[in-house]
N, C-alpha and C positions, 0 to 999 in steps of 0.2 A: 457362349457358343458363338461361332462366326456367323454372320448374316448369310442368308441363302442356304444354310444347312437345314434340311427338313426336320420337323418334329412330328412324330407319329404317336398317337395315343393307342395303347395296346388293345383297347376294346375294339378298335377298327380292324384289328388283325385277326380276331376270332373267326375261324371258319373260312378264312381268305384262301383262295385257290393258289396253289404252288405249280409254276410251270417250268419246263426245261427250255433250252435255247431254241428248240425247233417249234415251240408253241404248244406242245403237248402237256396236258395236266398230269402231274405226278401225285397230287394229293391235296390235303387241306391243313392249314394251320390249326392245331388244337391247343397249344400252350407256348410259352416262351421260357428259356432256361437262362437264369442269371447267376452270377457268382457275387455274393455279399462281400464287403470288404470291411476292414477295421475302421472304427470311428464312423465319421459322416461321409466318407467318400462314396460317390455314386457307384452302384453295382455295374459290372460289366455284363452286357448282353452276349452270352456264349453262342446261342443258337435258337432254333425253333423246333418244336416237336410237331412233325408232319404225320398225318394219318393217310396211309396209302389206300387204294381202292380195295386191298385185301383186308382192311381194318388193322393192319399192323402199324404201330406207331414207331417212328424212327427219329433220329436226331439229325438236324440239318445244321451244320456250323454256320456261323455268320460269314466266315471266310469263303463260303460257297454260295452266298447270297449276292447277286449282281445288281439287284434293284428291288425297292419296295415302292409300288405305285398303287394308285386307287384301285382296290379290289383285287390286287394280285401281287404275288412274290415271284420274282424271277431268279433262277439259279443257273449255276454252271452246267447243271445236268449230271454231275458226278454225285451220286448218292450212295450211301452205305445203308443197306436195308436191314442191318442187324437191329433187333428190337431194342428200343431205348431203355436204358437202366440209369436211374438217377444216382449221382455220386454224392458223397457227404457234403462237399462244398457247394452244391447246386440247389437252387430254389426255383420252384415253378411259379410263374407270375400269376396265372389264373388260379391255380390250385392252392397256392400258399400266401400270396402277398395281397391280393384283392380281398376286400371285405375284412381287412385286418384292422384291429384297433391300435392306433399309434398316438404319440403325444406331440402337440405343438410345442417346440422348444421355447418360444417366446412368452407363452401364456401358461403352459403346463396343462392345457385343456386337451382331453381325449377326443380323438376324431376318428372317423371310419374311412378307410381307403376305398375310393370309388373307381379310380383309374390311375394309370401311370404313363408317362410319355417317355419314348426312347429317342435318341438322337445320335446320328453318326458323328464321330469326332472328325473335325476338319483334317483333310489331307491324310486320313488314315482309314483302315478297313475295320476299326473297331467301333462298337456301339455301347452306349451306357444309358441307364435310366437317369433322367435329369430332373423330372418334376413329379409331383404327386398331386392328384386331384382328390380332395377329401370333402367330408360333410361333417358338420358339427351336429351335436344332439345325439339322438338314439341310434342304435346299430340297426342296419337293414341290408338287403341284398346289394351287392357290389353294383349292379347295372339298373337297380329298381329306383324309380322316383319315390322320394319320400320327403317329409318335412325336415327342415334344417338348412342352415346356410351352407353354401358349398363355396370352395375356393381352391386355387391352385397354388402350391407353394414349391420352393426349391426342395430337392431331396434332403439337403442339409438342414432344413427348417423343421424336421420331425425326428423323433427318436422312437425306437421300438423295432427297427429293421435290422440294423447292422450288428456285426460281431462285437463281443466285448474285447477291450484292449488286453485284459489280463488272461484271456483264454489260452490254454496250452495245447489244444488238440491240433491235429493236422489241419483242420479248417482254418484256425487262426494263423497257423504257420504259413499256409499257402497264401493267405491274404497278404501277409507281411512281405512274401517273396514276390508278389505279382509284378512289380515294376522292374525286377531284375532282368538283365539279358539272359538269354539261354546259357551262355558260357559261365556267367556269374552264378546262376541258380545251380548249374551242374557242379560248380565247385563247392557251393554250400551243401548240396545233397551228399556230395563225396565225403564230407566231414561229419555227417549226421550218423547216428547209430543205424544199424540195418533195419531195425524195426521202424524207426521214424522215417527213414528213407523210403521204405516200402509203403508207408501210410500216405506220404506226400505224393509219390509217384501214382498211387491208386486214385488220388483225388484230382490230379492234373487231367485236363482234357487231352484227347489223342494227339492233336497237333503240337500242343505245348510240350507234352511228354516226348514226342518224336524229336522236337528241336533240342531238348535237354539231353536225350540219350546220345545224340550225335556228338555231344561235347564231353561225354563222360569217358573215363578209362573203361577198358574192355572188361575187367572184372565186375565193375558196377553195372555195366550194361547187361551182362549175362544174369546177374543177381536179380536186377529189377525185372527183366523180362521173364525170368523164371517164376516170379511171384505173381504175375498176371494170369487171369483166365486166358486159355489159349485163343478164344475168339478175339478178345481184346488185344492180346499180343499181336495177332495178325493185323488188326486194324492199325495199330501203332507202327508196325513194320511198313504198312502201306503209306503212311503219312510221312515216313523218313525219306530222305533222298535215297534213290535206288542203290547207289554205291556204298552208302553207310549201312543200309539194310543188308546188303550182300556181305559186307565185312562182318557184321554181327552174326548173321546166320552161319557164316563159315566157321565160327568158333563153336558152334552147338553140335551136340551129337547128331549123327546122320538121321536117326528116327525122328528126333524132335524137329530138326530142320525141315524134313519132308512133310511132316504133319503141319507145320505152320505155313509152308508154301502152299499146301493144299487148301488152306483156309483163306488165303489171300485171294483178291480178285485176279482172275486169269491174266489179264494184261500186266498188272503190276508184278505178278509172280514171274511172268516170262521175262521181264526186264531184269529182274533180279538173278534169275537162272542164267541169263546171258552173261551178266558181269561175273558171276561165280565160275564161269568156264575159263576165265583168263587167270594167269598166274598173278599172285600177290606182287605188289610193287612194280607193276607194269602199267602202261597207259590204259590198256583195257580194264585192268583191275581197279584203277583209280578213277576212271571216268564217270561221270554222270550221263544217263541215257536221255536226259531231258533239257538239252540246250534249246535256245530259240532258233527254230528252223523256219526259213521262209523260202518261197518260190522266187525265181528271178523277176517276175512281173509284179511283185509286191512293191509297194511305195515306201519312201522314207517315213511317211505318216504311219503306215501300218507297222513298221519296225519299231518306231518310238512308242506306239501303243503297247506293243509287246514288252518292251523294255521297262515300261512304267509299272508292271506287275509287281506289287509290293512283296509277293512271296518269293521272288527271285533274289539270290544272293547278289551283292554288288559285282562279284566277279563274273557271274553268268550274264548279268545285265550289261556288261561292257561291250558285248559284240553280238552280232547275229550271224548265222551260218546260212548261206544261200545254196540251195539244192534243187535238183529236179525232183518231181514227185516220184514216190510217195514222200510225204513230209515227216512221218514218224521214223525214228531211228530203228534199224538201219535204213537210211534214206535212198533216193535215187542218187544220181551222180553229184558229188560235191563240187561246187563251182568256186567258191571262195568265201571270204569273210568280210563283213562291213563293220567297221569299228564305230562305237558310240560317238566319238568326237567328229568323225567324218559325217555322220547323220546330222549333226547340229550345223554343219556348214553347208548343207544343200537344201533346196526348196522341198517342202513336203511331198510334192507330186513326183519327185525324182525316183526312178525305179532302182531298186537295190542292185539289180543286175548290171547296172551301169556304173556302179561305184565300188566295185569289188576289189579287195586286196587279194589277188590270186597269185602273188609272188611267194607268199609264206608257205613253206613246206609243212603240211600237216604231220602229226605224229603217227607212227605205226602202232597198232594195238599191242605189240610185243615190245615196244620200247621200254628199256629199263629205267628205274628211278633216276640214276645219275644223268642219263640222256635227257629225260624230262626236265630235270632241274636246270641243265645247261640250256635247253631251249628257252626257258622263261627268263633266265639271266641274260642270254644273248639279245633276245627281241624285246625285252622290257614288257612282257605279256602278263596278264592276269588269268587268262584262259586260253586253251589251245584245242583245235579240233583233232579228233581221232579218226582216221579214215582207213578202211581196209583195202586190200589188193584190188578189188572191184571198182574202187573209187567212191564207195558209199560212206557217208558220215555215220559213224557208229555212236558218238557222243563227244563230250568235251571234258578235258582235265582242267581243274581250277587250282590256283596257286595255293589255296588254303589246304587242299588235300595233299599237295606235294609237301608242304611244310609239316603237316601233321605226321607224315611218314618219315621225315628227315630228322625231326627233333628226337631227343631222347625219350624213352618210354614214359619216364616220370615227369615230363615237362609240365604237366597240369599241376603238379605239386608246388611249383614255384609261385610265390606270392608277388604280385606287382602292385605298387602303390603310386598313384599320380598325385602330385603335390603342385602347389601354385608355382608358376614359372615353367611348367611343362616338364620338369625333371622326372625320370622314371627310376625307381630304385627296385632292385630285385631282392 
């Protein structure tokens, strides 16, 4: 691990208060959820189980944790209050891993797990368990002092936690697929049997499944979504980009579509409904409603901080859109675009309103696919603003969505192999 990246022992997180960005307490940490991996690879920390004031326990993904400090956990403030339900691939740290008997690889000696440490991976928003605090000798309570030598070892120095390499269940299959990009995992899922595909989809966390669904053919999307419980299906739709969720919902029967929309958070459902009001293969139908929007008095430093968000696609991170308030789409008057390269050339204190590209004509929401494609080809853009007659920014179309709708329906069936020398063979 890189120097300067904090290590946190999980015992210090038990009962810690969880706060939203305004400083209001939303609950307390009651457990941590990890996913074990094949062999001796350290487990990924998926999220925290937070107990609300109502005693309901919910799942808080680590992607929504902005900081872990002494005595507190800070969040984005976006919480899904659906009751936590453990999935087959998940393990509870306090409930299942502490006080467990494992074996030291070097000596073969059985030891008891007293504590585990978690660490954030450098330059990433992922966390993993990296070390194990154990006690030799007789078994006792995980946090209780007792006789016996204690020591801290690397995760790989013990056995008795990880999945078996020869396992054939969805749990092992998922661990094998963990490092795949969403598009590659989608391609793998596409070629699995329907039964195994449903098993793996059920075991994926909401954000990962949302990313994979966005890359799957329409038939697979409908099949997988149809096998999920409706509440979870709504959660996955919320985690998808609004334009992809709108496309998927548009293929479902009207009754099913309305039921799922009613289960989604009102704000998320409103964005999706707005996108569904536009014709397919138009700028309004292809756009996302969540581009980076800033006011003209924001600085280049503010813009770069937003661009650094790892959840943004490269296309959406390539530029920011400057508008009068309100900042949420549909916004106030659209003023212009600031490109990422321009931001790198100006001092951090520069106001984005002073470096606008306001000569570029935005797209009309009714613009047809050939017009959109011509726009991208003419101006060498990877994203384009969509603005209505009143001058409000409605969203942005990205080049990947344009390509997805211009390629043949079976383009995902094409196999691509990269070999040394950079040659690509179809």
